[in-house]
FIVO-395317 format. One line per 3 residues: their letters; for each residue x, y, z of N, C-alpha, C, O. Coordinates in steps of 0.1 Angstrom, whole numbers. Each point is the difference from the previous one (the first is absolute). Example, Ala and Ser with C-alpha at 12.3 -4.5 7.8 and 13.67 -1.06 7.14 Angstrom:
% FIVO-395317
as) 132:-57:78:-9:12:0:9:12:0:10:0:7 | -14:11:-14:9:11:0:-8:11:8:5:11:1;
//
This chain:
% FIVO-395317
msn) -709:-969:-969:-11:7:11:9:1:15:8:-9:4 | -12:18:2:8:5:13:-4:-9:9:-12:-4:-1 | 21:-2:10:-6:-8:11:-4:5:13:-4:-7:10;
kil) 4:20:-11:-6:9:11:-13:-1:3:-8:2:-9 | 5:-5:21:-15:-4:4:-7:12:8:4:4:11 | -14:0:-18:-10:15:10:-8:-7:7:-8:-8:-6;
vlg) 8:11:19:-10:-4:11:-9:12:3:4:9:7 | -16:-8:-12:-10:10:3:-5:0:14:-5:-11:3 | 7:20:5:-5:-2:15:8:-8:7:-4:-10:6;
gtg) 16:13:-7:11:-9:4:4:2:15:9:-6:5 | -17:15:3:-1:1:12:-9:-6:8:1:-2:12 | -11:-3:-19:-14:-5:4:3:-14:8:11:-4:3;
tig) -22:-1:-1:1:-15:8:5:-9:-7:10:-7:3 | -17:5:-16:6:-11:-9:12:5:-9:9:-7:-1 | -8:20:-4:10:6:-8:14:0:7:11:-2:-6;
skv) -12:4:20:13:0:8:5:-13:-1:12:-2:-2 | -21:-10:4:7:-14:-1:4:-4:-11:9:-8:-1 | -17:13:-11:5:-2:-14:14:4:-1:9:-8:-1;
vag) -7:21:3:12:8:2:12:-9:7:11:-2:-6 | -14:-2:17:10:-6:7:3:-15:-6:11:-5:1 | -20:-1:-6:2:-13:-6:9:2:-12:9:-8:-3;
lia) -12:19:-5:7:2:-12:16:5:3:10:-3:-8 | -8:9:19:13:3:3:7:-12:2:11:-2:-5 | -19:-6:14:7:-13:4:5:-9:-10:10:-8:1;
rga) -17:11:-12:4:-10:-12:10:9:-10:2:-4:-12 | 3:15:17:9:7:-8:-3:9:-9:9:6:-6 | -24:-4:3:-6:6:-10:4:15:0:3:4:11;
avr) -4:5:-22:-1:15:0:-13:5:2:-9:-2:-9 | 8:8:18:-15:3:8:-2:17:0:8:7:5 | -18:-2:-10:-4:13:-2:-13:1:10:-10:-6:-3;
vas) 10:11:14:-12:3:8:-8:12:-1:5:11:2 | -16:-12:-6:-9:11:-3:-10:4:9:-9:-8:2 | 9:21:6:-11:1:9:0:16:0:8:8:-5;
rkg) -18:-4:13:-2:15:1:11:6:9:2:12:0 | 6:-21:7:12:7:7:11:3:-6:8:9:4 | -6:-17:-16:10:2:-9:13:-2:6:2:-10:5;
ada) 7:20:-6:14:-3:5:0:1:16:10:-2:6 | -21:4:1:-1:-2:14:0:-13:4:4:-5:10 | -9:-2:-20:-2:-16:4:13:-7:-3:2:-8:-10;
aia) 9:12:19:13:-6:-2:-1:-15:2:-6:-4:10 | 11:-5:-19:-2:-16:3:13:-2:-7:3:4:-11 | 5:-13:22:13:-3:-5:-1:-10:-12:-9:-9:0;
gae) 19:11:-10:-2:-12:-12:-11:6:-9:-3:-7:-10 | -3:16:12:-10:5:-11:0:15:-3:3:9:7 | -7:-9:-21:-1:16:-4:-14:4:4:-8:-8:2;
tvr) 6:20:0:-12:6:6:-5:12:-9:8:8:-6 | -20:-7:5:-6:11:-10:-14:3:2:-8:-8:2 | 5:20:-2:-13:6:3:-9:-6:-10:3:-1:-12;
fdy) -14:-2:17:-11:-7:-11:-13:3:8:-1:-1:12 | -11:5:-21:-13:3:5:-8:-6:-11:1:5:-12 | -10:-14:16:-10:-6:-11:-8:12:-7:-3:0:-12;
sdp) 0:9:21:-8:10:-5:7:13:-7:-6:10:-4 | 19:-12:2:8:9:-7:7:-3:-11:12:-2:1 | -16:1:-14:8:-6:-11:11:7:-3:7:-5:-9;
stf) -3:15:15:13:6:-1:11:-6:6:11:3:-4 | -14:-13:15:9:-7:6:2:-14:-6:7:-7:6 | -13:3:-17:1:-13:-7:14:-2:-7:7:-10:1;
aaa) -4:20:-8:13:-2:-9:12:-1:9:7:-9:-5 | -2:14:15:10:-2:8:-1:-13:7:10:-5:3 | -22:0:-1:-1:-15:10:1:-8:-12:6:-11:3;
ldg) -9:11:-18:1:-9:-9:12:0:-7:2:-9:-8 | 5:17:10:12:3:-9:11:-12:3:5:-2:11 | -3:-4:-22:10:-12:1:-5:-13:8:8:-10:1;
vga) -19:9:3:-5:-13:7:-5:-10:-10:-7:3:-10 | 9:-15:12:-6:-13:-9:-10:-4:6:-7:-7:-7 | 2:8:21:-11:-7:6:-6:10:11:7:9:5;
lfa) -18:-11:-3:-5:9:10:-11:-11:9:-4:-10:-5 | 1:13:19:-9:-4:8:-10:10:4:4:11:4 | -17:-14:-5:-9:9:4:-13:-5:8:-7:-9:-5;
vvp) 4:14:15:-11:-4:8:-7:14:5:6:10:3 | -20:-12:-3:-6:11:4:-1:4:15:-3:-8:9 | 6:19:-6:1:5:13:-13:-4:9:-11:-1:-6;
agq) 12:-2:20:-13:-1:6:-8:12:1:5:11:4 | -19:-14:-6:-9:12:3:-5:3:-13:-9:8:0 | 15:-13:-11:-5:8:-13:-13:-8:-6:-1:-12:1;
ldp) -8:19:-5:-12:-6:-7:0:1:-16:-9:-2:-7 | 21:7:2:-1:1:-14:13:-6:-6:7:7:-7 | -4:-21:9:13:-2:-4:2:-1:-15:12:0:-4;
hgl) -22:-2:-4:3:3:-15:6:13:-1:11:1:-4 | -19:9:9:3:14:-5:15:4:5:7:7:-6 | -5:-13:20:14:3:5:11:-6:-8:9:7:-4;
lmp) -10:-20:1:11:-7:-5:3:1:-16:11:-1:-5 | -24:3:-1:2:0:-16:8:9:-5:6:-5:-10 | -4:19:13:10:9:-7:15:-5:4:10:2:-8;
vlq) -9:-8:17:17:-3:0:1:-14:-6:10:-2:-6 | -18:-6:7:0:-14:-7:2:2:-16:8:-6:-7 | -15:15:4:-1:5:-16:13:5:-4:5:-2:-11;
aaa) 1:10:20:11:8:-2:12:-11:-1:9:2:-9 | -7:-13:18:8:-10:0:-2:-8:-11:10:-1:-7 | -20:-4:4:-3:-8:-13:5:6:-12:6:-6:-8;
arg) -7:19:7:4:6:-10:16:-1:-3:6:0:-11 | 0:-2:24:14:-1:-1:5:-14:-1:12:-2:1 | -22:-7:-2:4:-14:0:5:-6:14:6:-10:1;
vkl) -11:18:9:6:-6:13:-11:-12:5:-12:1:-2 | 19:-10:7:-10:-11:8:-5:4:10:5:7:9 | -21:-11:-9:-8:2:11:-4:-10:8:-5:-10:-4;
vvq) 8:11:17:-4:-10:10:-8:10:9:4:10:6 | -18:-15:-6:-11:8:4:-8:-10:12:-4:-11:-3 | 4:17:15:-9:-7:10:-13:5:-2:-2:12:1;
tvi) -8:-20:-3:-15:4:1:-5:-7:12:8:-2:9 | -21:-4:-10:-6:-8:11:-6:-14:-5:-4:-2:-11 | 4:-6:22:-7:-12:-7:-15:2:-2:-7:7:7;
gad) 4:-14:-19:-13:2:-5:-1:10:-10:-11:2:-5 | 23:6:2:1:10:-10:-7:-5:-13:-8:7:-6 | 11:-19:3:-3:-6:-11:-14:-4:-4:-5:-1:-12;
adp) -2:-1:23:-15:-2:1:-9:12:-7:-10:-3:-5 | 14:14:4:-6:11:-5:8:8:-8:7:9:5 | -6:-10:-19:9:6:-9:-4:16:-1:9:8:-2;
ssp) -21:-5:5:-4:16:1:4:5:12:0:12:1 | 5:-19:11:2:7:13:14:8:-3:7:-2:-10 | -2:11:20:11:7:-1:12:-7:-3:8:3:-9;
ygr) -6:-16:18:11:-10:0:-2:-6:-13:10:2:-7 | -21:-8:1:-3:-7:-11:4:8:-13:4:-5:-11 | -4:18:13:4:8:-12:14:3:-1:5:3:-10;
iea) 1:-4:23:17:1:2:6:-10:-7:9:1:-8 | -15:-15:12:3:-12:-4:-1:-2:-17:8:-6:-7 | -19:11:2:-1:0:-15:9:9:-5:5:-4:-10;
flk) 0:15:15:9:10:-6:14:-7:-2:8:0:-10 | -6:-8:23:14:-6:-1:2:-11:-11:10:-1:-6 | -22:-7:5:0:-11:-11:2:5:-14:5:-7:-9;
qsg) -10:20:7:-2:5:-11:14:10:-2:1:3:-12 | 4:0:18:12:10:2:12:-2:-9:7:9:-3 | -5:-20:-2:11:-5:-8:12:0:7:10:-3:-8;
tpf) -7:5:21:12:1:7:0:-12:12:-10:-1:7 | 19:-6:-5:-2:-11:11:-4:5:11:3:11:4 | -11:-20:3:-7:2:12:-2:-12:10:1:-11:-6;
vil) -4:11:18:-5:-9:8:-9:8:10:3:11:5 | -16:-19:-2:-10:5:7:1:-9:15:2:-12:1 | -3:20:8:0:-7:14:-13:4:7:-3:12:1;
rpn) -5:-24:4:-13:6:5:-1:-7:15:-5:-11:2 | 9:19:7:1:-8:13:-14:1:6:-9:8:-5 | 8:-16:15:-11:-3:9:1:11:11:11:6:1;
wft) -21:-5:7:2:7:12:12:-2:9:3:-11:4 | 4:22:-1:12:-1:8:1:-4:13:-6:7:8 | 11:-16:-5:2:-4:16:4:13:8:-4:2:12;
dnf) 13:6:-20:3:15:9:-11:9:5:2:9:8 | -15:-13:-14:-11:10:1:-4:-3:14:-8:8:6 | 12:-20:-1:-4:-2:17:8:11:9:-4:2:11;
lty) 15:4:-17:7:10:7:-4:16:-6:-4:9:8 | 5:-9:-21:-2:12:-4:-15:5:0:-2:12:2 | -9:-20:-5:-13:3:0:-9:-3:15:-8:7:6;
wga) 11:-19:-4:-6:-6:13:8:1:14:-5:-5:10 | 16:10:-12:9:0:11:-6:6:12:0:-7:11 | -6:18:-13:-6:8:13:-12:-8:6:-3:1:12;
gik) -3:-10:-20:-12:-6:6:5:-12:6:-7:-6:8 | 19:-1:-12:6:-12:7:5:3:13:-1:-7:10 | 7:20:-11:5:7:14:-13:1:11:2:-1:12;
agv) -13:2:-17:-11:1:7:-8:-13:3:-10:-1:7 | 15:-8:-14:-6:-14:3:-10:-5:-10:-6:-10:3 | 4:17:-17:-8:-3:-8:1:2:-14:1:12:-4;
iav) 0:-22:-5:0:3:-16:-14:0:-5:-6:-10:-4 | 0:24:4:-15:2:-6:1:4:-15:2:11:-4 | -5:-22:-4:-1:3:-14:-12:-7:-6:-4:-11:5;
pag) -2:17:-16:-10:-8:-6:3:-12:-10:-4:1:-11 | 10:-13:15:5:-8:-8:-8:-15:4:4:-11:-5 | -14:11:13:-7:-10:2:7:-13:4:10:-1:7;
dgk) -16:-10:-13:10:-12:0:10:-3:-9:7:-10:1 | -5:20:-10:9:-1:-12:15:-2:5:4:5:11 | 2:-12:-18:15:-2:2:8:5:-10:-6:3:-10;
tsf) 20:0:12:9:7:-7:12:-7:1:3:-4:11 | 5:2:-22:12:-4:-1:11:12:0:7:1:-9 | -7:6:19:11:11:4:13:-2:-4:6:-11:2;
idt) 1:22:-10:10:-1:-4:10:9:7:-4:12:2 | 16:-15:2:9:9:8:6:10:-12:4:-5:-10 | -3:18:14:7:11:-10:14:-7:-3:4:1:-11;
rdi) 3:-7:18:13:-4:-4:0:-10:-9:10:-3:-7 | -23:-5:5:-1:-9:-10:-3:8:-16:5:-3:-11 | -14:12:15:-2:9:-11:13:7:-7:2:0:-12;
aas) 6:4:21:13:8:-5:9:-10:-5:6:3:-10 | -4:-16:16:9:-10:-7:-4:-4:-13:8:-2:-9 | -21:0:7:-5:-1:-13:3:8:-10:6:-3:-10;
avt) -11:17:13:6:11:-8:14:0:-5:4:2:-12 | 5:-4:22:14:-1:-1:4:-10:-12:7:4:-10 | -14:-17:12:2:-10:-11:-5:5:-11:7:-3:-10;
alt) -17:10:7:-6:4:-13:7:11:-5:0:1:-13 | 6:7:19:8:12:-5:15:-4:-4:7:8:-7 | -1:-21:11:14:-3:-1:-1:-11:-11:10:-1:-7;
tsa) -20:-5:4:1:-10:-11:-12:3:-10:-10:5:3 | 14:-11:-17:-12:1:-8:-8:-12:-3:-8:-1:-10 | 10:-10:21:-4:-12:-1:-17:1:3:-8:-9:-4;
fdg) 5:19:10:-16:2:2:-8:10:-6:-11:4:2 | 21:1:-12:-9:10:-10:-12:-3:-5:-2:-11:-3 | -7:21:1:-13:-4:-5:-9:-8:8:-9:-6:-5;
qaf) 10:5:18:-6:-8:9:-7:6:10:3:12:2 | -13:-17:5:-7:7:11:-1:-9:11:-3:-12:-3 | 5:15:14:1:-10:13:-10:6:12:0:11:5;
nlt) -8:-20:-2:-9:2:13:8:-4:10:2:-12:0 | 4:20:9:8:-2:12:-8:-1:13:-6:9:6 | 7:-23:-2:-8:-2:13:10:-7:12:11:-3:-2;
gae) -16:2:13:8:-5:9:-3:-18:-2:-4:-4:-11 | 7:-4:20:1:-16:-3:-14:-3:9:-4:-12:-2 | -2:20:10:-13:-6:5:-10:11:2:3:11:2;
alg) -16:-15:-2:-10:9:2:-5:0:13:-2:-10:6 | 0:24:-1:-3:1:14:-11:9:1:-1:9:-9 | -8:-11:19:-11:9:2:6:10:10:11:-3:4;
ygd) -17:14:0:5:11:6:-3:-5:16:6:6:10 | -13:-17:-7:0:-6:14:12:-7:1:4:0:12 | 2:-7:-22:12:-7:-1:12:8:3:10:-4:7;
aaa) -11:16:-15:10:8:3:1:6:13:11:1:6 | -23:2:-1:-1:7:14:4:-9:9:6:5:10 | -7:-19:-10:7:-9:8:13:-2:1:6:0:11;
iia) 0:-1:-24:14:-1:-2:7:14:7:9:-1:8 | -13:14:-11:5:9:7:-2:2:16:9:4:7 | -20:-9:-4:-3:0:18:11:-8:7:5:2:11;
kai) -3:-13:-20:10:-10:6:13:5:0:7:-3:10 | -2:10:-20:12:6:0:3:11:8:12:2:4 | -21:7:-2:0:11:10:-3:-1:12:2:8:9;
gkp) -8:-20:-6:-4:-4:14:-12:9:6:-2:2:12 | -5:2:-22:-13:11:4:-11:-6:-9:2:-6:-10 | -15:8:17:-11:-3:-8:-2:9:-13:0:12:0;
vay) -2:-19:-11:-5:6:-12:-11:-6:-7:2:-11:-5 | -14:15:4:-11:-4:-4:-3:4:-16:4:11:-5 | -9:-18:-2:-6:4:-13:-17:5:1:-9:-9:3;
lpv) 7:20:-5:-15:4:-1:-4:5:-14:2:12:-4 | -10:-23:-3:-5:4:-13:-11:12:1:-9:-1:7 | 11:11:-14:-9:10:2:-4:4:-16:6:-4:-10;
tga) -19:12:11:-5:5:-11:10:10:-11:8:7:4 | -11:-7:-16:9:9:-7:-3:15:4:9:8:-3 | -19:-4:8:-4:14:4:7:2:12:7:11:2;
afv) -8:-20:8:8:3:12:14:0:-2:7:8:7 | -2:-16:-15:15:0:-5:5:13:-4:11:5:4 | -21:1:-14:6:12:-7:-1:13:12:7:10:1;
dsl) -15:-12:5:-4:11:12:13:0:10:6:9:6 | -3:-22:-4:13:-2:10:13:7:-7:8:7:6 | -7:-11:-17:13:6:-8:-3:14:-1:10:7:3;
vgh) -20:-2:-6:-1:15:-1:2:7:14:5:11:1 | -8:-16:7:1:4:15:15:-1:3:4:5:11 | 6:-12:-18:13:-1:3:8:10:-11:12:1:-1;
gvp) -22:6:-6:9:9:-10:0:-3:-15:3:9:-8 | -8:-23:4:1:-4:-15:-10:8:-6:-11:3:6 | 16:2:-18:-12:6:-8:-10:-9:-1:3:-12:1;
rpy) -17:17:-3:-12:-8:-2:1:-8:-13:-3:-12:0 | 6:19:-10:0:-8:-14:9:-13:0:-3:-11:-6 | 15:14:14:9:-10:1:-5:-14:11:3:-12:-1;
aef) -9:18:10:-7:-9:9:-9:-10:-8:1:-12:1 | -10:19:-9:-10:-7:-5:4:-10:-11:-7:-10:-2 | 20:15:-4:5:-10:-10:6:-15:6:-2:-11:-5;
laf) 8:16:19:5:-12:6:-12:-8:6:2:-12:0 | -13:16:3:-13:-6:3:-2:-10:-11:-3:-12:1 | 4:20:-13:-7:-7:-12:8:-11:-4:-6:-10:-5;
ift) 20:10:6:8:-10:-4:1:-13:10:3:-12:-2 | -8:18:14:-2:-11:8:-14:-13:-1:-1:-11:6 | -7:18:-15:-11:-10:-2:7:-9:-7:-5:-11:2;
fva) 16:12:-10:5:-11:-7:6:-11:9:0:-12:-4 | 5:16:16:7:-7:10:-12:-7:7:1:-12:2 | -11:18:0:-11:-7:6:-7:-13:-8:-6:-10:4;
agy) 9:14:-19:-8:-9:-8:9:-12:-2:-4:-11:-6 | 17:12:10:9:-12:-3:10:3:-11:7:-9:-4 | -6:21:0:8:1:-14:13:1:2:8:-2:-10;
tag) -3:4:23:14:1:3:7:-12:8:10:1:7 | -18:-11:-9:5:-13:8:9:-8:-11:7:-8:6 | -6:8:-16:8:-6:-10:15:1:2:5:10:4;
itd) 4:-21:-6:12:-2:3:8:-4:-13:-4:-10:-7 | 15:18:4:9:-2:-12:14:-4:2:5:2:12 | 2:-6:-20:12:-4:3:11:12:-7:11:-2:-4;
ave) -18:13:3:8:12:-7:11:4:6:10:3:-6 | -10:-2:20:13:4:7:9:-8:0:11:4:0 | -13:-20:0:10:-9:-1:6:1:-15:12:-1:-2;
tlt) -23:3:-7:7:-1:-14:9:11:-3:10:-2:-6 | -13:16:12:10:12:-4:11:-1:10:12:2:-5 | -12:-7:18:11:1:10:6:-12:3:11:0:6;
grk) -16:-11:-10:6:-13:4:-2:-5:15:5:-11:4 | -12:19:4:-4:-4:12:-15:0:5:-7:8:-6 | 1:-15:15:-12:1:3:-3:14:7:9:6:5;
pip) -23:0:-5:-3:11:4:3:2:16:1:-10:7 | 1:21:-1:1:0:14:-12:1:8:-9:9:-2 | 7:-20:12:-12:-2:4:-5:13:7:7:9:1;
vad) -20:-9:4:-6:11:7:7:-1:17:5:9:7 | -6:-19:-4:8:-4:13:13:6:4:3:5:11 | 4:-6:-23:16:5:-1:0:15:-2:9:7:4;
wve) -19:-3:-10:-2:16:-2:-2:3:14:9:6:6 | -19:-8:1:-4:1:14:11:2:8:3:10:5 | 3:-24:-2:15:0:9:9:11:-5:6:6:9;
ank) -5:-3:-20:10:12:-5:-6:13:6:8:9:3 | -20:-7:-2:-7:13:3:-8:1:13:-8:9:2 | 12:-19:6:-8:-1:11:2:13:12:-9:4:7;
aal) 21:0:-7:0:12:9:-5:12:-4:-2:9:8 | -1:-8:-21:-7:12:-4:-15:-4:0:-8:10:2 | 3:-20:-4:-14:-6:1:-4:3:13:-12:5:2;
ag) 21:-8:8:-4:2:14:0:14:5:-7:3:10 | 14:4:-18:1:15:4:6:2:14:1:12:4;
//
């Protein structure tokens, strides 16, 4: 089998980190994205790829032994998006390392649950990575609010073991470059569970500006996101999954990152320190 590794969405937040980690290990990497050859990346081959265009699959999959797949942000149908390319890859015997979400195994009928069921029945090597809420969301999703001094989300008193996307990428790199974890699923979490008030206090201390946590209703949260240009269906989806945060389902802590990478997860405070300039605006 070829040792070339295909990274779908290789220019995205997590995919780009996976690519960098693989190149650092000396792996042969193909980066697939809509940018194609325009996404020039030193040390990697690039190819045009579009989940919604099956005609781009063959060139992306040709000669690869493993792939990493993650659903792009804003998608409401991960099963419909991922399955065609996963099926095409499995038919070629390509190893599948797929990022789903924490809790995907709780409901086998859910879109991510069905993706995981396919992987387990595919007959090809696979690894499932289920990350918790990203620490990076404090910048990508809640950054504007932080600059205004408030994190307004419907999390109630719920805590979350936030995970740095660098830890997700490092876990994926390990899964892609060894067979030691094939056939397994990992719930990726940070090493501590924090409430949004705890996170706000850490951020405020680092940037030297007041930042408060404001628990809001799901409806108010949806209206706020829509007002900032987020499509209402996706805003409603985010509000829905926050109900699991408020109920305490995202507070669990695992040793999966350490098992896969050999080191402890990056603490929220360290992520904040590394990003304090952007958080402060």
